[in-house]
C-alpha positions as CSV (number, residue, x, y, z in Angstrom):
1,M,-7.8,-4.5,-20.7
2,K,-4.3,-4.8,-21.8
3,I,-1.8,-2.5,-19.9
4,A,1.9,-1.9,-20.0
5,L,3.4,-3.2,-16.7
6,N,6.6,-1.7,-15.5
7,K,9.2,-4.2,-14.2
8,L,10.6,-3.3,-10.8
9,D,14.4,-3.6,-10.2
10,A,14.5,-4.2,-6.2
11,E,18.2,-4.4,-5.9
12,D,18.6,-0.9,-7.5
13,L,15.8,0.5,-5.2
14,E,17.8,-0.3,-2.1
15,V,20.9,1.4,-3.0
16,Q,20.1,4.5,-5.3
17,N,18.3,7.7,-4.8
18,F,15.7,8.8,-7.3
19,V,15.7,12.5,-8.5
20,K,14.5,14.7,-11.2
21,F,11.0,13.5,-12.4
22,R,10.0,17.1,-12.2
23,S,10.1,18.4,-15.7
24,K,6.9,17.9,-17.8
25,K,8.8,18.7,-21.0
26,R,11.1,15.9,-20.5
27,K,9.5,12.7,-21.1
28,L,11.3,9.3,-20.9
29,K,11.3,6.6,-23.4
30,G,9.9,3.1,-24.0
31,K,9.0,0.3,-21.4
32,Q,11.5,1.1,-18.8
33,S,11.9,0.0,-15.2
34,V,11.3,2.5,-12.3
35,T,14.9,3.1,-12.0
36,Q,15.0,4.1,-15.6
37,L,12.1,6.3,-15.2
38,V,14.1,8.7,-13.0
39,S,17.3,10.4,-14.0
40,R,20.1,12.1,-11.9
41,A,20.3,14.9,-14.6
42,E,18.1,18.0,-14.5
43,N,17.4,18.0,-18.0
44,S,17.7,15.4,-20.9
45,S,20.2,15.7,-23.7
46,D,18.1,13.6,-25.8
47,P,15.3,15.8,-27.3
48,N,13.5,12.8,-28.7
49,S,13.4,10.8,-25.4
50,K,9.7,9.8,-24.6
51,F,8.0,7.7,-22.2
52,E,4.2,7.3,-23.2
53,N,3.0,4.4,-21.2
54,S,4.2,4.8,-17.7
55,D,1.6,4.8,-14.9
56,L,3.9,7.5,-13.3
57,N,4.0,9.7,-16.1
58,G,0.2,9.5,-16.2
59,L,0.0,10.6,-12.5
60,S,2.4,13.5,-13.6
61,K,0.2,14.8,-16.2
62,M,-2.8,14.8,-14.0
63,G,-0.8,17.0,-11.5
64,F,-0.5,14.3,-8.7
65,L,3.0,13.7,-9.2
66,D,6.0,16.1,-10.0
67,E,9.1,14.5,-8.6
68,L,10.4,11.1,-7.3
69,I,13.0,11.8,-4.7
70,S,14.0,8.4,-3.1
71,G,13.3,4.8,-2.3
72,I,11.5,4.4,1.0
73,K,10.7,0.8,1.0
74,T,11.2,-2.2,-1.4
75,G,9.2,-5.5,-1.2
76,K,8.3,-8.5,-3.4
77,E,4.8,-7.1,-3.9
78,A,5.4,-3.3,-4.3
79,S,8.0,-0.6,-3.6
80,V,7.4,2.7,-2.0
81,F,8.9,6.0,-3.2
82,L,9.1,9.6,-1.7
83,G,7.6,11.7,-4.2
84,K,6.5,15.4,-4.4
85,N,3.8,17.4,-5.9
86,S,2.6,21.0,-5.6
87,D,1.2,20.3,-2.1
88,G,4.5,18.8,-0.8
89,F,5.6,15.2,-0.1
90,V,3.5,12.2,-1.2
91,A,4.3,8.5,-1.0
92,V,4.1,6.6,-4.2
93,K,3.4,2.9,-4.3
94,V,4.4,1.0,-7.4
95,Y,3.3,-2.7,-7.5
96,T,5.5,-5.4,-8.9
97,D,4.2,-7.1,-12.0
98,L,2.0,-9.9,-10.8
99,R,4.0,-12.3,-13.0
100,V,6.9,-12.0,-10.6
101,R,5.0,-11.1,-7.4
102,S,5.3,-13.7,-4.6
103,F,1.9,-13.0,-3.2
104,K,-0.3,-15.0,-5.8
105,R,-2.3,-17.2,-3.7
106,D,-4.9,-14.5,-2.9
107,A,-8.1,-16.4,-3.7
108,S,-9.2,-16.4,-0.1
109,Y,-9.0,-12.4,-0.1
110,R,-10.4,-11.9,-3.4
111,E,-13.7,-13.9,-2.5
112,G,-16.9,-11.9,-2.8
113,R,-15.1,-8.9,-4.5
114,F,-17.2,-7.3,-7.2
115,I,-15.8,-7.7,-10.8
116,G,-18.9,-6.8,-12.9
117,D,-17.7,-9.0,-16.0
118,S,-18.1,-12.6,-16.0
119,R,-15.5,-13.0,-18.8
120,I,-12.9,-11.1,-16.7
121,E,-13.6,-13.1,-13.7
122,K,-13.2,-16.3,-15.7
123,A,-9.8,-15.0,-17.2
124,I,-8.7,-14.3,-13.8
125,E,-9.5,-17.8,-12.5
126,Q,-8.0,-19.2,-15.5
127,G,-4.7,-17.2,-15.1
128,S,-4.6,-16.1,-18.7
129,Q,-2.9,-13.0,-19.8
130,K,-6.0,-11.0,-19.9
131,G,-7.0,-12.3,-16.4
132,L,-3.5,-11.6,-15.1
133,D,-3.6,-7.9,-16.3
134,A,-7.2,-7.5,-14.9
135,H,-6.1,-9.2,-11.8
136,Q,-3.3,-6.8,-11.3
137,I,-5.5,-3.6,-11.9
138,L,-8.1,-4.9,-9.5
139,W,-5.7,-5.7,-6.6
140,V,-4.4,-2.1,-6.8
141,Q,-7.8,-0.4,-7.3
142,E,-8.9,-2.4,-4.2
143,E,-6.3,-0.9,-2.0
144,F,-7.2,2.5,-2.9
145,R,-10.7,1.8,-2.5
146,Q,-10.3,0.6,0.9
147,M,-7.8,3.1,2.0
148,K,-10.6,5.7,1.2
149,H,-13.1,3.6,3.0
150,L,-11.0,3.3,6.3
151,Y,-10.1,7.1,6.1
152,R,-13.8,8.0,5.9
153,H,-14.5,5.8,9.0
154,G,-12.0,7.6,11.2
155,V,-9.3,4.9,11.1
156,E,-5.6,6.4,11.2
157,V,-4.5,5.5,7.7
158,P,-2.6,7.7,5.0
159,K,-5.1,9.7,2.8
160,A,-5.6,8.1,-0.7
161,I,-4.9,10.8,-3.4
162,A,-4.7,9.1,-6.7
163,V,-4.5,5.9,-8.6
164,N,-3.3,4.9,-12.0
165,G,-2.6,1.4,-13.4
166,I,-0.4,-0.3,-10.9
167,S,0.7,2.9,-9.1
168,L,-1.0,5.0,-6.5
169,V,-0.1,8.1,-4.8
170,M,-1.1,8.6,-1.0
171,E,-0.4,10.8,2.1
172,F,3.3,10.9,3.1
173,I,3.6,9.9,6.7
174,G,6.9,11.5,7.9
175,D,8.5,14.5,8.9
176,E,9.1,18.0,7.0
177,N,12.5,16.9,5.6
178,G,11.0,13.9,3.9
179,N,12.0,11.2,6.4
180,P,9.5,8.5,6.5
181,A,7.9,7.5,9.9
182,P,9.3,4.1,11.2
183,R,7.2,0.9,11.5
184,I,6.7,0.0,15.0
185,S,8.4,-3.3,14.3
186,D,11.7,-1.4,13.8
187,L,11.7,0.3,17.1
188,K,12.5,-0.4,20.6
189,M,10.0,1.5,22.7
190,E,9.8,2.5,26.3
191,K,7.2,0.8,28.2
192,D,4.7,3.9,28.4
193,E,5.1,4.5,24.7
194,A,4.8,0.8,23.6
195,D,1.5,0.7,25.9
196,E,0.0,3.9,24.1
197,A,1.0,2.5,20.8
198,F,-0.7,-0.7,21.4
199,R,-3.8,1.0,22.6
200,Q,-4.0,3.3,19.6
201,S,-3.4,0.2,17.3
202,L,-6.2,-1.7,19.1
203,Q,-8.5,1.3,18.6
204,N,-7.8,1.2,14.8
205,L,-8.3,-2.4,14.7
206,R,-11.8,-1.7,16.3
207,L,-12.6,0.9,13.9
208,I,-11.6,-1.2,11.0
209,V,-13.9,-4.0,12.1
210,K,-16.8,-1.5,13.0
211,S,-16.6,-0.3,9.4
212,G,-17.1,-3.8,8.2
213,R,-13.5,-4.7,7.4
214,V,-10.7,-6.9,8.2
215,H,-7.3,-5.7,7.6
216,G,-5.8,-9.2,6.8
217,D,-2.3,-8.6,7.6
218,Y,-2.4,-6.7,10.9
219,S,0.8,-6.4,13.0
220,T,3.5,-4.0,13.9
221,F,5.1,-4.5,10.4
222,N,2.1,-2.6,9.0
223,I,1.7,0.1,11.6
224,L,3.9,3.4,11.4
225,W,4.6,5.4,14.7
226,H,4.5,9.1,13.7
227,N,4.2,12.0,16.2
228,E,3.1,9.7,18.7
229,K,0.4,8.3,16.6
230,A,-0.2,4.8,15.1
231,V,-0.8,4.9,11.4
232,V,-1.8,1.7,9.7
233,I,-0.6,1.0,6.2
234,D,-0.9,-1.8,3.5
235,F,-4.5,-2.5,2.4
236,P,-4.8,-4.6,-0.9
237,Q,-5.8,-7.7,1.2
238,V,-8.5,-5.9,3.2
239,I,-11.8,-8.1,3.1
240,E,-15.4,-7.2,3.8
241,F,-17.3,-9.3,6.2
242,K,-20.5,-9.4,4.3
243,N,-18.9,-10.7,1.1
244,N,-16.3,-13.0,2.5
245,Q,-16.9,-16.2,4.5
246,N,-13.2,-16.1,5.6
247,G,-13.7,-12.9,7.8
248,E,-13.8,-14.4,11.1
249,T,-10.6,-16.4,10.4
250,F,-8.8,-13.4,9.2
251,L,-9.8,-11.2,12.2
252,E,-8.6,-14.0,14.6
253,R,-5.3,-13.9,13.0
254,D,-5.1,-10.3,12.7
255,V,-5.8,-10.1,16.8
256,R,-3.2,-12.7,17.3
257,S,-0.5,-11.3,15.0
258,L,-1.0,-7.9,16.7
259,C,-0.5,-9.3,20.2
260,K,2.2,-11.3,19.2
261,S,4.1,-8.7,17.5
262,F,3.7,-6.4,20.3
263,M,5.3,-8.8,22.6
264,R,8.6,-7.7,21.2
265,Q,7.9,-4.4,22.7
266,G,7.3,-5.7,26.1
267,V,3.5,-5.6,25.9
268,K,1.5,-8.4,27.3
269,A,-2.0,-9.0,26.1
270,D,-4.9,-11.5,26.1
271,A,-5.5,-12.3,22.4
272,G,-8.6,-14.3,23.2
273,K,-10.1,-11.5,25.5
274,I,-9.4,-8.8,23.0
275,L,-10.8,-11.0,20.0
276,R,-14.1,-11.2,21.9
277,E,-14.4,-7.5,22.6
278,V,-13.6,-6.7,18.9
279,R,-16.0,-9.1,17.8
280,A,-18.7,-7.5,20.1
281,G,-18.2,-4.3,18.0
282,E,-18.5,-5.8,14.6
283,R,-20.8,-4.3,12.1
284,R,-22.1,-6.7,9.4
């Protein structure tokens, strides 16, 4: 299960625009960072330039990604880009190599997840090269799988489109000009708007729990506000009640995190009461 993992240059992502990933005739060369994958030139002057192992190139060949336009968000675990395909804008999430990611203590989230190969499972626990490669892929695949599950159960989430290696393509949440929707944590809302955003966020939480899942990192930092709609993002840490004994602990944390983060918007809520109500709707 050896794969090529692209190194991400987070500092570059914050200051550069990314353009011209469109041409399928032009393939880029070697093991390069995401910044190197995208050129400002319309055409390459090097006819021999090739890029054969890129997850992004694979998504392009499959027709899911024609162009990378700009960086949307950069983080220690992953970065999100604005992309484009034949259907319009898409969001492209590229994970940082697990070897340099900060989110390594994820055993409590991974508990009960199906791997299907005892040797791979052992390699992951031992932290071997093979285990790290497998761990990386499983983490990304889990986000894709959970997005599809939550979308089917009526939770307001971006539609999952495609996954390849450590990169995935999803529905872009933003306007027709490619401007991404803001996180609620980045806004200063009027009281009525904040109350409505909280109501919708609670409804999404109830639907997540009813579907047998816990988000695991639920707060205004992972909820977008778009066209007066609360849209939940970030799902690799989602866990399933039936497979993970930590479910109740993470659910309580999610409820308290949601209430605490909405306090910055002037919303006062009884976290204990909400937790009891949400638990009443659990589906095991």
